[in-house]
C-alpha positions in Angstrom: -139.2 -5.7 -45.5 -137.1 -2.7 -45.0 -133.2 -3.0 -45.9 -130.7 -2.8 -42.7 -128.5 0.4 -43.4 -125.0 0.0 -43.0 -123.4 1.4 -39.5 -120.0 2.5 -38.7 -116.9 1.0 -40.9 -119.7 -0.9 -43.2 -121.0 2.8 -44.4 -117.6 3.2 -45.9 -117.2 -0.4 -47.2 -120.6 -0.1 -48.8 -119.9 3.4 -50.9 -116.5 2.1 -52.2 -118.5 -1.3 -53.3 -121.0 1.1 -55.1 -117.9 2.5 -57.1 -117.2 -0.8 -58.0 -117.9 -2.6 -61.4 -119.2 -6.2 -61.0 -115.5 -7.9 -62.0 -114.0 -5.4 -59.0 -116.6 -6.6 -56.5 -115.9 -10.0 -57.6 -112.3 -9.9 -57.1 -112.5 -8.0 -53.7 -114.9 -10.4 -52.7 -112.4 -13.1 -53.6 -109.4 -11.4 -52.2 -111.7 -11.4 -49.0 -112.2 -15.2 -48.5 -108.7 -15.7 -49.5 -107.5 -13.3 -46.5 -110.2 -15.1 -44.0 -108.7 -18.4 -45.1 -105.3 -17.6 -44.5 -106.3 -16.0 -41.2 -107.7 -19.6 -40.4 -104.4 -21.2 -40.7 -102.5 -18.9 -38.2 -102.0 -19.8 -34.4 -104.4 -17.5 -32.3 -103.4 -15.8 -29.2 -105.3 -17.4 -26.5 -103.7 -15.1 -23.7 -102.9 -11.6 -23.7 -100.7 -8.9 -21.4 -98.3 -6.3 -21.0 -94.6 -7.0 -19.5 -92.6 -4.1 -17.8 -89.4 -3.9 -18.0 -88.2 -1.2 -16.3 -89.6 1.6 -17.3 -90.8 -0.2 -20.8 -93.9 -2.0 -21.8 -93.7 -5.1 -23.7 -97.2 -6.8 -25.1 -97.0 -10.2 -25.0 -99.1 -13.4 -25.7 -99.4 -16.9 -25.4 -100.4 -19.1 -28.4 -102.7 -21.9 -28.8 -99.9 -24.0 -29.7 -98.4 -23.0 -26.4 -95.7 -20.2 -27.7 -94.9 -17.7 -25.8 -94.7 -14.4 -27.8 -93.9 -10.8 -27.6 -94.8 -7.8 -30.1 -92.0 -7.1 -32.8 -92.5 -3.2 -31.0 -91.5 -4.8 -27.7 -88.6 -6.4 -29.1 -87.1 -3.4 -29.9 -88.2 -1.1 -27.3 -86.8 -4.1 -24.4 -83.2 -3.3 -25.8 -83.4 0.2 -26.1 -84.7 1.0 -29.7 -86.8 3.2 -29.1 -89.4 4.2 -31.8 -87.7 1.3 -34.2 -91.2 -1.3 -33.8 -92.1 -1.2 -37.7 -88.5 -1.6 -38.5 -87.9 -4.9 -36.2 -86.0 -6.6 -39.2 -83.4 -4.2 -39.9 -81.9 -5.5 -36.5 -80.8 -8.8 -38.0 -78.6 -6.9 -40.4 -77.2 -4.8 -37.1 -73.6 -5.6 -36.7 -74.0 -6.7 -33.3 -76.3 -9.6 -34.3 -74.7 -9.9 -37.8 -71.3 -11.1 -36.0 -72.5 -14.5 -35.4 -71.4 -17.2 -37.5 -74.7 -18.9 -37.0 -77.6 -16.9 -38.8 -80.1 -18.7 -37.0 -81.2 -15.7 -34.8 -80.9 -13.3 -37.7 -83.4 -15.6 -39.4 -85.5 -15.5 -36.7 -85.8 -11.8 -36.9 -86.5 -11.8 -40.1 -89.1 -14.3 -40.1 -90.9 -13.5 -37.2 -94.5 -15.3 -36.1 -97.7 -14.7 -37.6 -100.5 -15.1 -35.4 -104.2 -13.8 -34.8 -104.3 -11.3 -32.2 -106.8 -8.6 -31.5 -107.1 -5.0 -31.5 -108.1 -2.9 -28.6 -112.0 -3.0 -29.5 -111.7 -6.9 -29.2 -111.6 -7.3 -33.2 -109.3 -10.4 -34.1 -106.3 -9.0 -36.4 -103.6 -10.9 -38.2 -100.4 -9.2 -35.7 -96.4 -10.1 -35.9 -94.3 -11.0 -33.0 -91.6 -13.3 -31.9 -90.7 -16.0 -29.6 -90.0 -14.8 -26.1 -86.6 -16.5 -26.3 -85.3 -14.2 -29.3 -85.2 -11.5 -27.1 -82.6 -13.3 -24.5 -81.0 -14.2 -27.5 -80.4 -10.7 -28.7 -79.4 -9.8 -25.5 -76.6 -12.8 -25.9 -75.9 -11.3 -29.2 -75.1 -8.0 -28.1 -73.0 -9.1 -25.3 -71.0 -11.3 -27.0 -70.2 -8.5 -29.4 -69.1 -6.5 -26.5 -66.7 -9.4 -25.5 -65.4 -9.3 -29.2 -64.6 -5.5 -28.9 -67.2 -4.5 -31.9 -69.1 -1.8 -29.7 -68.1 1.4 -31.5 -70.9 4.0 -30.8 -72.5 5.5 -27.8 -75.4 3.7 -28.9 -74.1 0.4 -29.1 -72.7 0.9 -25.4 -76.2 1.8 -24.4 -77.9 -1.6 -25.9 -75.0 -3.5 -24.4 -76.0 -2.1 -20.8 -79.6 -2.3 -21.3 -79.1 -6.6 -23.0 -77.0 -6.9 -19.6 -79.3 -5.6 -16.9 -82.5 -8.0 -19.0 -79.9 -11.0 -18.9 -79.0 -10.2 -15.2 -82.9 -10.2 -14.6 -83.9 -13.1 -16.5 -81.5 -14.9 -14.4 -82.6 -13.5 -10.9 -86.4 -14.3 -11.8 -85.6 -17.7 -13.2 -83.9 -19.2 -9.9 -86.4 -17.5 -8.1 -89.6 -19.0 -10.6 -87.4 -22.4 -10.1 -87.3 -22.5 -6.1 -91.4 -21.3 -6.4 -91.8 -24.4 -8.4 -89.8 -26.7 -6.3 -91.2 -25.4 -3.5 -95.1 -25.0 -4.1 -94.8 -21.6 -3.3 -95.9 -20.7 -6.9 -99.7 -21.6 -5.9 -99.2 -19.0 -3.4 -97.3 -16.1 -4.3 -99.0 -12.7 -6.1 -100.0 -13.3 -9.9 -97.4 -10.6 -10.9 -94.7 -10.9 -8.4 -92.6 -12.2 -10.7 -93.0 -9.5 -13.0 -92.5 -6.8 -10.4 -89.2 -8.3 -9.7 -88.0 -8.2 -13.2 -89.5 -4.8 -13.4 -87.8 -3.2 -10.4 -84.5 -5.0 -11.0 -83.8 -3.7 -14.6 -84.9 -0.3 -13.4 -82.5 -0.1 -10.8 -79.5 -1.5 -13.0 -80.3 1.3 -15.8 -80.9 4.1 -13.8 -77.0 5.0 -13.8 -77.2 4.9 -17.6 -80.4 6.9 -17.9 -79.1 10.3 -20.1 -78.7 12.7 -17.5 -77.9 15.8 -19.8 -81.3 16.8 -21.7 -81.1 16.9 -25.6 -81.8 21.0 -24.8 -78.5 21.5 -23.5 -76.1 20.3 -26.4 -78.6 21.8 -29.3 -78.3 25.4 -27.3 -74.0 24.7 -26.5 -73.7 24.2 -30.1 -76.0 27.3 -31.1 -73.6 29.5 -28.6 -70.7 28.1 -29.9 -71.8 29.1 -33.0 -72.2 25.5 -34.7 -74.3 23.9 -36.5 -76.8 22.1 -35.2 -77.7 19.1 -35.4 -74.2 18.1 -36.5 -73.5 16.3 -39.8 -72.9 12.9 -37.8 -75.2 12.1 -35.1 -73.9 12.1 -31.7 -71.0 14.3 -32.5 -70.1 16.6 -29.8 -66.8 18.6 -29.9 -64.0 17.4 -27.5 -63.7 20.8 -25.8 -67.1 20.2 -24.7 -65.9 18.3 -22.1 -64.0 21.1 -20.6 -66.8 24.1 -21.1 -69.1 21.3 -19.3 -66.8 21.3 -16.3 -67.0 24.8 -15.9 -70.6 25.2 -16.7 -72.1 21.9 -14.7 -69.4 20.7 -12.0 -67.6 23.6 -11.1 -70.8 25.3 -10.0 -73.0 22.3 -8.6 -70.9 21.5 -4.9 -67.6 22.6 -3.6 -65.0 20.6 -4.7 -66.7 18.2 -6.8 -64.9 18.2 -10.1 -61.9 17.2 -8.5 -63.5 14.2 -6.4 -65.3 13.2 -9.3 -62.3 13.0 -11.5 -59.9 11.1 -8.6 -63.0 8.4 -8.5 -62.4 8.3 -12.5 -58.8 7.5 -12.3 -59.5 4.5 -9.8 -62.0 3.1 -11.9 -61.2 0.5 -14.8 -64.6 1.5 -16.5 -64.7 4.4 -18.6 -68.2 6.2 -17.7 -69.2 9.9 -17.9 -68.4 12.0 -14.5 -72.4 12.2 -13.5 -72.8 8.6 -13.5 -70.6 8.4 -10.5 -72.6 10.8 -8.6 -75.5 9.4 -5.8 -78.6 8.4 -6.9 -80.4 10.1 -3.9 -78.7 13.7 -3.7 -76.1 13.8 -6.8 -78.6 13.0 -9.8 -81.5 15.2 -8.3 -78.9 18.3 -7.7 -77.7 17.6 -11.4 -81.2 17.5 -12.8 -82.4 20.7 -11.1 -79.1 22.4 -12.2 -79.2 21.6 -16.0 -82.6 22.9 -16.2 -81.5 26.7 -15.0 -78.5 26.1 -17.1 -80.9 25.4 -20.0 -83.3 28.7 -19.3 -80.0 30.6 -19.2 -78.9 29.3 -22.3 -82.1 30.0 -24.2 -82.0 33.9 -22.8 -78.5 33.9 -24.0 -77.3 35.4 -27.6 -73.7 34.3 -27.8 -71.7 32.3 -25.3 -70.1 35.3 -23.6 -73.4 36.5 -23.1 -74.4 33.1 -21.7 -71.4 33.2 -19.4 -72.0 36.6 -18.1 -75.9 35.4 -17.2 -74.3 32.0 -15.6 -71.9 33.9 -13.3 -74.5 36.4 -12.0 -77.0 33.1 -11.2 -74.5 30.5 -10.7 -71.2 31.2 -9.6 -68.1 28.8 -9.4 -66.9 27.2 -6.4 -63.2 28.2 -6.6 -61.6 28.5 -9.6 -59.8 25.5 -11.3 -56.8 26.4 -13.5 -56.3 22.8 -14.5 -58.8 23.0 -17.0 -57.0 25.2 -19.2 -60.2 27.1 -20.8 -59.9 29.8 -22.5 -60.1 33.2 -21.1 -63.4 33.9 -22.7 -64.9 30.6 -22.0 -64.3 31.3 -18.3 -66.1 35.0 -18.6 
């Protein structure tokens, strides 16, 4: 009888085993048996899905013990911590979580839930996640930190904006779900109707806070002004950059725009960047178009004087604004 040759990953496993001593093979086999035994003790995911929150996607599961779980990467993504899923335990020591006297939330984040999920190829694999309610509790903790005046950095405020939109989105979906359950409509509504309500609501709420100025704008502004980039302190920008941006962008975007935006700013109790007072239908599209052109001119310029000269040719100012008190060389 001919022995069956290994295929796929088994080829590598057979090659490794061939290089082992008998004792090493015995130890490896024992370790594999123990790993399988430990996996057998874990709860298993019986249902899998992807929850869309705004423009983000969060992997979610229901375990055989009834717990609703989201992935670690999903938790960090949902609150705006992009690309930090592998270090999710770090948020347990974040000041926006640590400020709580009750450390149950930090403990829940640190320990998480281990369960058996599936790889994209359908293979059972050990996975990590958190009970879905932890996301709500993280949002509540961030908003509590905001109420206590603990938000310091621009990043802190972004987390709070995201958390606020999520909490209100959860509340909206919750009341709709309760009415559907009370009336029996839950049996007739579309399968993903509640998910769409949450996705669209959060997307709409976060739209005003989406980054309007591309990173390339600041990178080249630093270069043209003869400053090191990236700066030693993350998110640092010289205060006078605001004056330069008024001239580069708002004075050239539309007649009288800067004056009107500043009038609105005086009436607004909340401090916010000027671009957040532009309309979504007209203002933001024009801003993105203008910035794309500005960055192109920046790339073609040697220094700030050269940039302003080229910019004056491509985008003339709509009138003079002496109240900006810009240097002569800045205005070109």
